[in-house]
N, C-alpha and C positions, 0 to 999 in steps of 0.2 A: 434315493432308495431308503424308505422309512423302515422302522423296525418291524412293522406289521406286514410289510410287503411279502407276498408269496414268491418263492423262487420261480424262475421262468420255466415254463413247460418244456418237456423234452419230446421224444418221439410220440406220435399220435397215440392217444389212449393211455399214456402213462401219467401225464400231469406233472411230471418231475424229471428234470434233466440232471442226472447225477454227475459227479466228478468224472467217473469212467465214461459216461456218455459224451461229455465235453472233450475229453482226451481222445477218444476214438474218432470223434468228428474231425478233430485237428489232424489226426494221423491219416484219415481218409482224404482230407483236402490237400495236405502237403507232406506226403510220405517221405520225400527226400530232404526235407528241412532238418537241420541238426536240432535235436531235442536236448541232449545232455552231452557235454564235453567235460572230461576230467583230465587234469594235467598235473603231473608231478615231475619236476626236473624237465627232462626232454621227452619223457614218456607221455603219451596221450591216448585216451580211450574216447571214442566217439560213437554215439548212437543217434540215428535219425529217428523221426517219429514212426516211420514204418518199421524199422528194426526194433524199436522199443515196444511197439504194440505187439509184434509177433513174439518177442521174448516174454512179455507179460502174459500173453495168452498161453504160451507153453508152460510157464511157471504156474499159472492158474489151474491148468489141467493137472499138473503134477501134485500141487498142494490139495486140490479138490479130491484126488484119489486117496488121500491120506487123512483128511480132516473133514468133519462135518461143518456145514454153514454155522457161523457164530462162534466156532472154537477160536482160541487165541494162538497166534504164532509169533514167537520172538524173532525180530530182525536184528541180528548181531553182525553187522557188515563193516569191513574195513572201508576207508574212503575209496570211492570209485563209482562206476555206473551200476554196480550190482544192487545197491539199495533201491534205486528207482524201479528196477525190474521186479525185485521181490515185493515191494510195497504195492505196486500195481497188480502183480500176480495175485496177491492176497485179496485185493478188492474184487478181482475177476472171479475168484473162487468163493467169495462170500464169507471168508473168514476174517478175523480181526487182527491186522498187523499191530505189533507192539514194539516200537523202535527202542532199542537199548544200545549202549556202547558195544564196540567189538570186544570179544573175549580176549583174555591174556594181556590186558593193559596194566592196571594197577589193582592192588589188593582191595582198595575201597570200591573200585568199579565192579570187581567180581562179587563183592558182598551185595552191592546194589542190584546187579543183574540177578543174582540168586533170589533176592527178596522179591523182585518184580515177577520172576517166573513163578514163584510160589503164590504170590498174591493173585495173579491173573489166571493161574491154572493152565499154563502154556501147554499145548498139545505137541508142539513142534518148534525147533529152532532152525532158522534159515541163516547160515553163515555163507562165506564166500564160496567154499567148496561145494556145499549143497546147492547153492544157486546155479553154479556152473552146470551141475548135473540136471537140475530141474528145468533149465532153459533149453535143453536139447529137444529137438522135435520128437514128439511121441504120437502114437495113434490113439484113437478113442476120444470121442467128444469133439465139439467144434470150438470149444473155448469161449462160448458166448458168456459174457459177464452175468453174474447173478442179479436178479431183479431186486431193487431196493426201494424203500420209501424214505421220505425226508427224515423220519425219526428212527430209521434203522441205524444202529451203531456202525460207524465206518472204521474206527481204530481207537486204540487206547493210548493216550499221551500221558505218560507218568510225569508228575510235577517234579520240579528240581529239588524240592525238600529244603528250601532255604530257611523255613521256620518250622519245619516238622517232618514227619515221615513222608516219603513220596507216596502219592495216591494216583490211581489210574483214572484220568479224566475220560469219560465216554463222549467222544466227539461224533456227532451224527453226520450222515451224508448231507442233510440239509444245512447244518451249521457250517460244514466245510465249504460248501458252495457259496453260502451267504457271505462268509468272511472273505473268501477270495474275490467275490464281486465287490464287496465293500472296499477292499484294497485297490482293486482295479479302478473303481470310480473315484475314490478320494485321491489316489496317486497318479491317475491318468495312465495306468499300465495297459499295454496292448500287445498284440502278436508280433509287432515289428521290433520289439525291444530285446536286449540281451541283459541277463542278470549275471552276477559273479559272486561267488560265496566260498568261504572257508569254514563256515559254521557246520558243526556236526549235524547229521540228518536226524539224530534222535532228539535234537533241541527244537522246540516249537517254532522258533524264528527260522532256523535252517530248513525245517521240513515244510512249513506252510508258505512263508514268504519267498524262500530262495529255491524251492524245488516244485512243489505242487502248483503254486500260482502260475509260474511260467508254463508248465505243462498243460494246465487247463486253458490258458489264454493263447497258447500256440507260439510262445517265445522260445528263446534259447537260453539255457543256463550253463555257465562255465563254473566248474567246481575245482577245488583244490583241497589238500589235506589240512586239517587244523594244526597238525604237528609241523607241517611245512611253514605255516604262517607264524607259529610261535618261535620257530628257529630262525626264520628270515622274514620278518614282517613286511619288508619291501616287496616280497614275492606276490603278496596280495595286490598291492598297488600296480605292480608291473603287469599282472594278469588283467586287471581292469583296463590298463592302457592297451595291452596287446590286442584284446578282442573288442575294444570300444564299448565296454559295458556301460549302460545308462543307470543301472540300479545295483546297489550292494548294501547289505545290512550288516551291522555288527554291534555288539555291546560297547558301552562307553570306554571300557579299558583298552579296546583295540585301537581306537582313535588316539587315545592318550599315549599308548605304546609307540605308535608310528610317529607322533609329533615329537616325542621326547628322545627316541632312540636312533632314528634314521639320520645318517650323516648326509651332507651335501654330495659327497662322492657316491653314496648308494643311490641317491635319487636323481642323479644327473641324467638329463634327457627324458625324464618322466613327463608324460602328457596326460593330465587328468581332466582336460577340458570337456570331454564327452560324458563324464560322470555326473549325471543330472540329479540323482537322488542317493544321498549317503544317509541312510536311515540309522538312527541311533536309538537303541532301546534295550529291553531285557534286564536292565539294572538302572539304579539312579543315575541321572545325567548331570554331569558337572559342567556348569557354564564355562569354567576355565578351560576345560578340555575342548569344547567347541571353538573357542577363540584361538586356542593354541594350534589346533589342527588347521583351521582356515588360514591363519597367518603363515604357518610353516609351509603349506603347499600351494599358496597363492602363486608362487613363481612357476609352479608346474601346471598352471591353468585351472586349478581348482577354485570354484566359486563358493563363497560363503553361503549363497542362497541354496546350494545343493544339500547342506546339512538339514536333515529332516528328523527332529525328535518325535518320538512316539511312545504310546503307552498301551500295554496289552498284557494278557495272561492266558495260560493254557485253558483255563475254565471258560474263556470266551473265544475259544479256538486259537486265536492269536491277537488280532488287532482290535482295540477299542477306540483309539483316536490317534491322529497323527497331524503334524503341522502342515500348513499349506505348502504346496509345491512351488518352487521358484521364488520363495520369499525367505529372507534371513531368519534364523531362529529368534523367537520372541523371548528375550532374556529380560526379566524385570527385577527391580530392587523393591523389596518389601521391608516393612518395619520388623526388626528382629524381636522386639518385645511383643508385637502383635502375633507373630508366628508362635512364640512360646505360649501365648494366651489363647491360641486357637482361631486366629483370624489373619487373613492376608489383606494388608492395607498399605497404602503408600507411606513412606517414611516421612517423619517430620524433620524440621531443621536440626542438624547435628545428631540425629538419632542413629543408633547402630542399625545396620542393614544386613540383609541376606539376599543373595541372588538365586532366583529359581527360573527354570526353563519351562516354557509353555509346551504342552503336548498336543496342541491343536483343539479345535472345537469338535466335539463328538458329532459325527454324522452317520446316520444309518443305524444307530443304536440309541436307546433311551438311557441316559446317564444321569444319575441323581447323586447329590451329596447328602448323606443321612447321618443323624446322630446314632452311633452304634448301640447305644443303650436304650434310648426312648423310641427309636424308629422314626423320629420326626425329621422331615426334610429341612436342610439347613439353607439359609439365604446365601445370595452371592457373596463371595469372599470369605464365608465362614468355613472352617475346616471340619470335615467329618469323613465318614467311611464312604468310599466310592461304591455305588451300587449300579448294576448294569442289567438291562432287560432288552431282549430282541433276538433275532434269528441266528446270531452267531454264538449264543450261549449254549454250552454243552448240556448234555442230559443229566450229568451228575458224576459221582465217583463210583467206580466199579465195586460192587458188593459192599457198599457202605451207605445203607439207607438213611441212617440217622444223620450222618454228616451231609449227605445230599439234601435232606430236608432243611437242615440248618443253613447251608451255604447257598443252595440253588433255588430255594422256595421262600425267600424272605418277603415279608409283607410290611409296608410302611405303616406308620401310625394312622394314616388316612385310609388304610384298607386296600391300597394298591399292591397286588401280589406279583409273583413270578420273577422276582429280582435275584440276581447273583450278588452275594456279598463278597467283594474282592479281598477284604482284609487290608486294603491299601487306604491311606489317608490322603485327602486332597481337597481342593476347593475349585469352584468355577469362578473365574474373574473375567468379566466381559465375554462370557460364553466359552472361554477357553479353560481347559483342564490343566491345573498345576498339581502335580503329585508331590506330597511332602514327606511321605515315609510309610512304614508298615505299622498297623495298629498294634500288633503283638510286640513290636520292637521299640516302640516309643518309650523314652525314659522320663519319668516325672520326678523332678528334684525341686523341693521347696516351692511348689506351686507353678513351676515352669515345665513345659513340655519340650524335651530336647530330642532331636532326631539323630540316630546313630551315624547315618551317612554324612551329616554335617560335622559331627565330632571327628569322624575319620578324616575328612578333608582338612580340617584345621590341624589335626595331628600331623598329616603328611607335609603340610606347609611349614611346619616348625623346623624341620631338619632336612638338609639335602640327602642324608643317609636313608630317609624314609621314602623318597620320591620313587614312584613306580612300583612300590611294594604294598601288599595288602595289609590292612589292619582291621580289627573288629572292636566296636564299642558296644557295650551292653550295660544294663542295669542289674545290680545284685541286691536283693532285699536284705536289709539289716534292721531287724525289728519292724517298726512301722514306717521306716523310710527306705529310700533306694539310693545306692551308691553307684557312681559312674566308674566303670573299669574299662581300660583300653588295652588291647593286646596288639602289638605292632611287630611285624617282621623287620629284621635288620641283618645285614651281612656282618660277620665277625670282623672283617678287615676295615669296616666303616665305623667301628666303635670309637676309634681315635685313642689318643693318649689318656683321656680322662676315664675311660673304662665304662662298663655298663651301668654301674650303680650311680655314678655322677650324672650320666646321660639321662637315666630314668628319672632321677630327682629333678633335674633341670627341666625336662620335658613336662613333668607333672605340674610344676609351678607355672610354666609358660601356658600350658593348656588351660589350667584353672583360671588364669588371668584372662585368657581369650574368651572363655565361656561365661565368665562371671559367676561360676559356682565351683566348689571344690571337687576335684577329681579324686576319687577314693583309691584308685590303684592304676599303676602303669606297669605293664609286663612286656619286656623285650624278649623276642623269641627268634629262633633260627628260621631260615627260609623253609617254606612248606608247612609250617606249623599252624597257620591260619587256615582253617577249613573252608573250602568253597565248593559249590555245586559244579556239575559238569558244564554249566553255562557261565561260570565265573562269579556267581553271587556269593557273597560272604554268608556263611551259616552262623549267624550270631547266636541263635538259641543253642546250637550245639557247642559253640565256643564258651558260652556261659556255663553249660553243663560240664565241659572239660575243665574249665577254670576252677569250678567249685570242687571237682574231684581230684585236683592236684596236677592236672595236665593243662597245657603242654609243657614240655621241658623248656625252662627259661634261662636266658643269660642272666637276667636279674629281674626281680619284682619289687616294686616299692608299693606297699599296701598300708592303709590306715589300720591301727590296732583293732578297731571295731569290725572291720571287714574280715580280719583273720578269724574272728570267732565263729563265722558261719561256713568256714571252709573245712575240707577234709584234712585229717592230721598231716598228710604229706605236704600240703600247701601251707600249713600253719608254721612249720619250722622255719 
C-alpha cells in the first residue's frame, strides 16, 4: 500500500468506504460476535457487533437531534463500553467526537478538559450518564450514518502537550481508514484476532490501535481500566492470558513496570505464549526495558520476537512505522561521539557506544530525514528531522492556520511539498528508522548534541532509589551557552543516611563523568513533581519553565552559581 494509493471504494457510487461503512459491514456479517469486552475485577460488560451498532445508531439519533453536522462533542467517559458507543454515535450523526479524560479525576486533568472544550467550541459533553440516556431506543429517523468524503474531518485528537500546549489534530475519515489499513497490512491484523488494552481511549494509541482498528477489522477488543493496571500491573498480563489476546500495545514504562515490580508469586501460572505482538511506542523506547521484559517473562511463554517497537504521532493519525512481526527487536550499538555530532555510525574499537532501538522500515508512507533549517534531505545515517507524507497524515490543527501551514505543508529544498514536520529527530539506517529525540528538547553543550531521554536513563541507572521513577533532563540558557539540569523524583525513605544534599552532589559528579560534560544542576523532588502527559510522556519544556520559576518543591538542589543568576528569586535562595 503506497502513500499515493486511494482508499478502497465502498458502496456503489460513493467511491469511498469510511470507517463507519466498514464497521456496519462487520456488524451485518457477524452480529453475534463480541466486539468489545470490558472487565474490572469480576464485573464484565460485553457488547456484540449487533448490540454496538444498534446502540451507536441510537446515540447518533440522540446527538443528531441536538447538534448540527460538524459541531464538536466532548467524550468524557469512565473506562467501559460507553466510549465506543459514544464515538461511533458521533460519527453516525456527522459531528466531531473529541476524546478527553473523564471528569472529576485530577485538577490538572480538569484544567486540560476545560481548555480543550474552549479551544474546540464544544457543543455538547457526553459522559457516562448522558450516554446511558442517549442509547435508549427513540423514534424518529432511521439512524443512517451521515455521508462523508475522505477529507471530511472525522474527529479531533488533542495532542499530549509534551513540548507545548495541546492542539486539536483534525483527523479525516480518509486518514483514519488509511492508517488502520496500514497497521493491518504491516502487522498482519485480521478479523480473527483478539486485542487487549488498558490504555485510555482519549490516547491516540488506545483509540486507534486498541479500539477502532479491531472494530473496523471485525476483531474483538478486551479492555480494562488504566487505574486497575497501575494498581495491579499483573492484571493486564492476566487479562491477555485469560482471553488469549494476540495483540496489546503500551508505552515503554508499562513493560518496565511489569518487569521490575511483579514477583514470581504474582505471575505464577501465567501463560503469555499466545501474545504475538507486544507493541511498544508512544514514548522513547529503552533497549534495556525490552531485554528485561523478555527475560522476565520467558518462563511464562513470552517470546522475544513478540516485542514490536514502533513510531508514530497523532498528526499522522497514529502509526508511521513499526518493526517486522515475529522478529526480535533490532537493537544496535552506535558510536556515542557520532550521535552527539549528528550521525549514526558503527562504533570503532574501544569507542563509547549508545544503544538504539529500530522502529522498522516505513511502509505505506513517504518518510524522509531532513535538515530542519535548510530543508535539504539528509543521507543514510545522518540525523535530521523526520518528515512524513501520505494518506495517514491529518489535515492540520483545529483553527490554527499558521501552525498548520508550518507543520503540515512543509516543502523540501528540492521543491517537494505536502510533508508533515514531526518535530522528532532520527535517521534511516539500512532503510530502518531510528528515532533519537525531540528537536525542541535536544541539549547542545560545547558542540555536542545530547538527548534528554539518554541523560534520564543514565541518571536512573546511577542509584537504586531512582529505579522506576520519572526524571526530567533539559537545557537552561545561561548567556550564550546551555547548562544541563536534571530533576529526579525520589522517595523520602530512600534518601538514606547521607541525606539529600550529599546524594545530589554525588549524583551530579557521577552523571557528569558518565556524560563527559558538566551537569549544571541536580534537583531531587518528591513523588508526583515531575510533570507528565496523560500518556506518560515527560513534559520537559514545562519542567524547565517550572524550574526557572522556583518550582517544584525540592528535597535539595545542587546548582552552579552561574545557573542561579537566570532563575526566579525563590529558586536563587
